[in-house]
N, C-alpha and C positions, 0 to 999 in steps of 0.2 A: 104687611101680612103677618098673621100670628104664626109662631113656629111650634113644631111638635117637641115635646119633651125628649131629652136624650135617653136612650135605653141604657139601663144599668147592666154592666157585664156580670156574669156569674162569678161567685167567689173563686171558682177554679182557675180563673184567669190570673189571679195573683199568686205567684209562685216564688218560694224562697224559704230556706230553713236556717240561714246563717243567723248568728246572734244579732248582727246589725239590722237585718231585715225584720226579725221577730220583735225587736225593740220597737220598730216603727209600727208594726201591726198591733202590738199591745197598746201603743199610744192611740192608734186609730179607734180601738174598741172603747177606750176611756173617753175620747173626744166625742164619739158618736152619741154618747148619753146626754150631752148638753147641747145648747144652741149657740154657744159662743163663736164669734168670728175666728176663723182659723187661717193661718198663713202657712202654706206648704212651700218649702224652699228646696232646691236641688238643681243639679246640672241638667242640661237638655237631655231628654231621653230617659230620665230615671223613673218615669211613671207617675208624675204628679197628678194628672187627670184621673188615672185609675185609682189612686189613693183617695181623691176627692169623692169619687163615685162610691168607694167602699164606705167612707164615712156616712154618706147619704143612705146607702143601702142598710146600714146597721143602726140608723137613727129612727126616731119615732116619725120622721117625715118620709119614710120609704115608700109610702103610697101616694105621695104628692110628686109634682114635677121636679126633675133635675134639669136645669137650664144652664147652658154654658155660653160664655162669650170670650173670645180671644181679643184682648185689648190691642194687640199689635196688628191684627188682621183687618181692622175696620179703620177707614180714613178718619182723621181727627174731626173733620167737619160733620161726620155722620154718627160719631160715637155717642153723643149726648142723646140723640133720638133712639139709638139702639138700646141704651140703658134705660131711659125714662119714658120713651114713647113720644108721640107728638100729636097735636091737634090738627084738624083740617085747616089748610092755609098757613100753617106755621112757616113754611118755606116753599119755594117753587117746586112743584111736583107733589106736594103733600095734599093729595086729593081726598083723603079720608083720615079719620082718626086711627092711630096705630098704637098698640100697646108695646111697651119696651120690655126688656128682659126681666126687670124687677116685677112687673105685673104678671108676666107669664109664669114666674117662679113663685107666686104667692102661695104660701102654705108649704112650700118645698125648699129647695136649695138652689142658690145661684153660684155657679163656679166662674170666677173671673180669672182667666189665665193671662199670663204675661202682664200682671198688674203694674210692673215697673214701667210699662210703656203708656200708661194712662196719662194724657196731657195734664199739665199743671193746672190749667184753667178749669178742668172738670173735677179735680180732686176735692175741692171744698164741697161740691154737690154730692159726691159719693160719701164723704164724711158725714154729711147731714143725714143721709139715708141710713147709714150704719147706726147713727146715734138715735134718730127719731123714728125710723121706719116710715117716712113719709116724704113726698116730693110732688112737684108739679110737672105735667108733661110739657114738652117743648112747645111754646106758643100758647100755653094755657095758664089759667090762674086757679083752677080747682085743685084742692089738695087731694092727693091719692095716698091712701094708707095701705101698707102691705105687711105681711108677716113672712119674712124671708130669712133663711140662714145663709150667710155669705161665707164662701171658702175662696180664698185668693191663692194664687201661685205665681212664682217667679223663679228664674234662673239668675237673676241679678242680685247684687248686694245692696239691698234697699237702705241699710244703715249708712253705707258709703255714699249712696245717692243723696241721702238727707244732708250729710256733711257738705256735699257739693251743690246744694240748693237745687237738686234735680227732682226731689220728691219731698212732699210736705211732711214735717216731723209729726204733726198731730195725726195725720192719716196713717203714717207708719205705725205709731203706737196703738192706734185703734185696730189696725189689721193684725198686729203681732200679739194679740191677746193669748192665743194658743199656737205656738210655732211647732211645726213638724219638719224636720230636716231629713231629706232622703239621701242615703249614702250612694255614692257612685258605684257602678258595677265592679270597678277594680278593687273596691274596699269590701266586697262580698263575693270574692271569686269562687267560693265554695258553692254558690248558688248557680254557677254557670252550667254544670251538668244537668241540674234539674230544669233550668230554663231551656237549655238546648233540647232535651228530651221532650218537654212539653211543646215547644215550637215545631219540632219535627213532626210530631203526631198531628198537630193542628194543621200544618200545611200539607201533610200527606193526605189527610182527609179532604181538604179543600181542593187539591189538584188531582185527587183520585190516583195517588201513586203509593204503592205498597212498601214504603220505606219503614223498616223496623229496626235498623241497626246503625249505630254511630261507632265507627272504629275507634280504638284507643288513640291512634295517631291523630285523628281528626279532633277528638275531644282534647287532646294535649295542645293542639294548635289553638283551639278556642279558649282554653284556660290560660295560655301564655300571653294572649293578646291583651292590650291595655284597654280597649273599648272606650275611646274618648266620647263616642256617641251613646254609650251606655246600653240599656236594654233595647232601645229602639234600633240601634245599629246592629246588635246581635240578631234581632228579629229579621231585619232586612237581609243579613248575610245568610241566615238559615233558609229564608224563603227562596233566595236565588239558588242556594245549594240544592234544595229539594227539587226545584224546577229542572236543574241540569244533571241531576243524578239519574243514571240509566237503569238501575236495578233496585233491589231492596236495601242497599247500603248507601248511607250518606257519603258523598264524595266531596272533599275539599282539601286543597293544598295551601301551603303558606303563601306562595306567589299569587294564587287566586284570591286569598283573603286580602292581601295587600292591594291587589287591583280593585277588588270590590269596595274596600273601605276608603280608598284614596283614588279619585279619578285621575289625578296627576301621577301617572306611574313612575315618572322620574323621581318625584319627591317621595313616593311611597317606598322606593327601593333604597333610599338614602339611609345611612345609619344615623342614630341620634347625634353622634359626634359631628358628622358631616353637616347635618342641618344646623347644629349649634354654631359650628365654625363659620358657615355661610352667613348666619344671622349677625354674628359679631362683626364680620367683614363688612356687611352692608351698613351697619351703624357707624363703624369707623370711617367708611367712605363718606357717609352723610355729614360727619363732623370734621372732615378734612384731616382725619387721623389725630385729632386732639383727644387725648385720653381722659385727663382730669379737667377740673374747672367746671363752672356752671353750665357751659355749653359743650362739655366733653361727652365722649361715648359712655363713660361710666355712669353719669347721671341718667342718660337716656335708657341705659340697660337696667337701671335700678341697683347698681352694684357699687361697693366701695372701690376707689381707684386701685388699691393694692390687690383686691380680688380680681378685677378685670385684667391686671397685668399678669397675675398667676394663671388665669384662664387662657390668656393669649399664649403664654409659654406652653401650656399643656396642649393647646390646639395647633401649635406650630405656626403661630402668626407672628412675624417679625414686625417691629414698629417701623413706620416710614417717616422720612424726614421731610417736613413741609416748611413753608414760611412761618408756620406757627409753632414749630418745635426747633430746638437747638440740635446740632449734630451730636449723634450718639455713636459710641463704638458699636461695631457689628454685634447684634444679639443683645445689646445692653438695654436695660429698662431703668436707667438712672432717673433721678427725680427732675433734673433741669429740663424745662420745656414741656414736661408732661402735665403740668398744672396740678392744682390741688382742688379737691371738692369744696 
């Protein structure tokens, strides 16, 4: 079944005045003028799809379709057909010819989200389309030519995946013609008040609630939080706060924020030191309290042995004596038995 083009959000949906964010938008304006393949990189929730839509909206293709495909959301067995289409009888259940996303995006833009999850066996076929703008539908032999601008996005380190043979180097270089790196929300904290105000107005209208005030203490809570889920997490928190606010003032407390952002309330209320201490203890138990050596906790934690010993002292973790360590004086971190990296 053919799919409808994705609607492009208005420019007002993109909010931010920080230097980091404005640098991104300056790059978007420059990139939109050309048809080069673009790779958008950033943590989950930073707005990669919205930036892709902004590029399309500001380009000469803005009157043509904007088609998107999440490479992680489609089973590998169906992904080739989703990308390139299929002919009737190509596989069981293929009762009619179907166009893929490349054909649907002809003349416009194709946004490939989560490109790092594209199976290795499909990567040469994508590379060919990027280079030649042509392909065959699954089960067919007729050459299909298209004119498509491709924007890819990922929250993974593709360069690291190339080193580990998890992603083709030639495809990586072809996708990375014009890279755009989106900063996490914690690196543009000055945008939080603007985003919060924008989102409160948006959800107040949606839910028909006359909220027009964000107290200073609430804004302080929002600015102090680290936002590991970035703008998407902030949006979810604001939406819930709007729903549960009873008057024209946004209500939100720190315990409520912790509960919203971490469903495991016990973990949410832990301090960073407590969480770090537990993690170190877990790894030490996994290694039978061997600190150094190739099988030791330091290697698993990615730390030098001496750094782990210092961290254990700081966290109040005393070494334990096992059959793999020599006896140590109480509180001692002497070298014997601890192994060397």
